[in-house]
N, C-alpha and C positions, 0 to 999 in steps of 0.2 A: 224943535218945539214939541213935536209929537212925543218924543222920548221923555221930555220933562212932564208932559201931561200924563203919560202912562206911569211914570214914577210916582207922581202925586196920587193918581188913582190907586196904585198898588199900596201906598202908605195908608190911604183912607180905608182900603179893603182890610188891611191887617189890623187897624185900629177897630174897625167894625167887628171883625172876628174875635178880637180880644174882648170887646164889650159883650158879644154874644155868649161867650163862655164864662163871663163873670170875672175875667182876669183883672180888669181895671178896678172893679169894686174890691176884689180880694187884696190887691196891692195897696189901695187907699186905706182899708181897715187895718191891714198889717202895719203900715207905716204909722197910723195913729196909735196902735198898741205899743209899738216900739218907742214912740215919742213919750207916751205916758210913763213907760217904765224908766226911760232915761231921766225924765223929770223927777220921778220918785227917788231914784238913786242919787240925784243931785241934791234934793232936799234933805234926805236922811243921811247921806254918806254911807249907806249900807248896800251891799250887793244882793240883798235878799230878793227873791223872785227872778234872779238872773237866769234860772233854769228855763224860764219861759222862752227866752231867746232860742235856746237849743231845741225846745219842743216846736217852736214855730218854724225853725229851719227843717226839722223832720217833716213837718206838714207840707213844706214846699217840695219835697222830693217827689211825691206822687204827681204833683202838677207838672214838674219838669219831665218825668217819665212819660206821662200821658201826652204832653205837648209834642215830644219827639215821635211817639207812636202815631199821633194824629198826622204829623208831617210826612211820615214814611208810608202811611196807609194808602196814599194816593200816588205812589211811585212804583217803579218796577221792583224795588226791594221791599214791597209791602209786607211780606211775611217776616221781615226783621222787626216789625212792630210787635210781634207776639211776645218775645222775651221782655220788651219794654212794658207791655201790658201786665205781664207777670210781676215785674218790679213795682208797677203802679199798685197792683192788688195787695202786695205784701206791705207796702208802706202807707197805703190809703188810710188805715185806722188811726194813724198818727194825727190826722187832721181833726177829726171830731174828738180825739183824745184830749185836746186842749180844754174841752168843756169840763172834763173830770178834774182838771187842775183847780176848779173852784173849791175843791175840798181843802185847799190851803188857805182859803179866805177866813180870817178871824181878826178880832180886834187887836190892834197893836198900838202901844203908846207912841211909837215913833212916827206914825202916819195916821191920817184920818181914815176911818173905816169906809166912809162913803167914797173917798178917792180910790182906795184899793178895790172896791166893788166895781167902779167904772173901768178901772184898768184891767181887772181880771175878765170882766165881761167883754172888753174889746179884744182880748186874746182869744176868748171862746168864740166870739163872732168871726174873727179872722180865720180861726181853724175851720169853722163850719163852711165859710165861703170858699176857702182853699179846697176843702173836700168836695164841694159842689162843682167848683171849676174843674177839678181833676176828673170828676165823674163825667162832666159834660164833654171834656176832651176825649176821655176813654170811650165814651159812648159813640162819639163821632168816628173814632178809629175803628171801633167794633162794627159799626154800620158799614164802613167801607170794606171791611174784611169778610163779614158773614151776612150782612143784610140787616134791615131795620127790625123785623119781627124776632129773630133770634136774640137780639140785644134786649128787646123789651121783655122777652120771656125769662131771660137770665137776671133781670134787675132785682127781683126779690131775693134770689140767692146771693147776689153781690152785697145787698144791704145787710143780710143776715151775717155773712162772713165779716163784714165791717164791724158789726156789733160784737161778734166773737173776738175779733182782734182787739177791740177796745177793752173788753173784759180781761183778756189775757195780759194786756199791758198794765192795766190798773190794779188788778187783784193778784195775778200770778207773777207780776213784775218782770215779764219777759219783753225783750225788744224785738223789733222786726228782723234784724240780722240774726237773731238766735234761731230763726227757722232754718238757716243754712248751717249754723255752727253747732247747735244743740237740739236738733229736731226730736231725738229720742226722749229727751228730758221733758220737752213740751208735751209730747204725746203721752208720756207717763202721767203728767199732771192732769191732762184732759181726760184720761181714762177714769179718773175719780169724780168727774163732774158731769158725765152724760145724763145722770138722773137728778142733778141738782136744780131745784127750783130757782135758787138765786142766780145760778149761771145762765139759765135760759131766760129768766125774767129780766136781768140787766141787759143781756145781749139783745133780746127782743125789743126792749125799750129803746135802745139806741138805733136799732134797725128801723123801728117805727118812726122815731123822731126824724132821722135822716131821710126816710122815705117821704114823709110829709114835707120836709124842707125841699126835697128834690122836685116834688110836684109843684110847689110854689115857685121854685126857681125856673122850671120849664115854662110855666104859665106867664112869668114876668119878663123873661129874657127877650132881647131884641131879635128880630128875624135874622137868619144867617144870610149875609150879603152874597151876591153873585160875584164870581171872580172877574175882574176887569179884563177885557180883551185888548190886545195890543192894536193900536191904531196904525193903519197902513197909509202912508202919505200918497196922494195922487199926483201923478206927473202932470205938469202944466204943459199946454200946447205951445 
């Protein structure tokens, strides 16, 4: 019986941790976005906006990487979390990048513009929530590795890098994996932008918006639950 109780407590603990990091909300909004897209494709018979599914999958990669890093950060192989955090950082801009897909929103005769607005907004919201969940998991892993204050001090730099990544994806049209396959070409493109007001303005805007969203997320998320202790059965006399 004690084993069953401990199993139930463990499941509740995992659900509470998922709620703390916003994973349940991210999954719910993502499912809503996918449902609306499937409904649109059924009504119109057209695959337009299908690229949003791929972009949503890319937004899930940093969540998976940060989740694994968070799990490893409390074990003996804690430093294996570092390459996973590197993977998280490279793919993290794909989350808020979904907001920029709103540029594809325009009036179309095949579908009501108001419906498309709700659908696109749901994908943008899902992307932001996935990004915040990934940041929450990465922050937890970072705190376990280097401490609370180093993570707090690096947060502005992380948010700015996220904004730079969004700009690189939307305007320079590079993908996350291009950092590994074509780093010299990305560096060449960036060399021309260091004094660009547009480059820093857009990047700073997304850094500011995600920073404000992060503060709201932290203030609203549920407390992190304590890990349940295994119950030891007492021998009867």
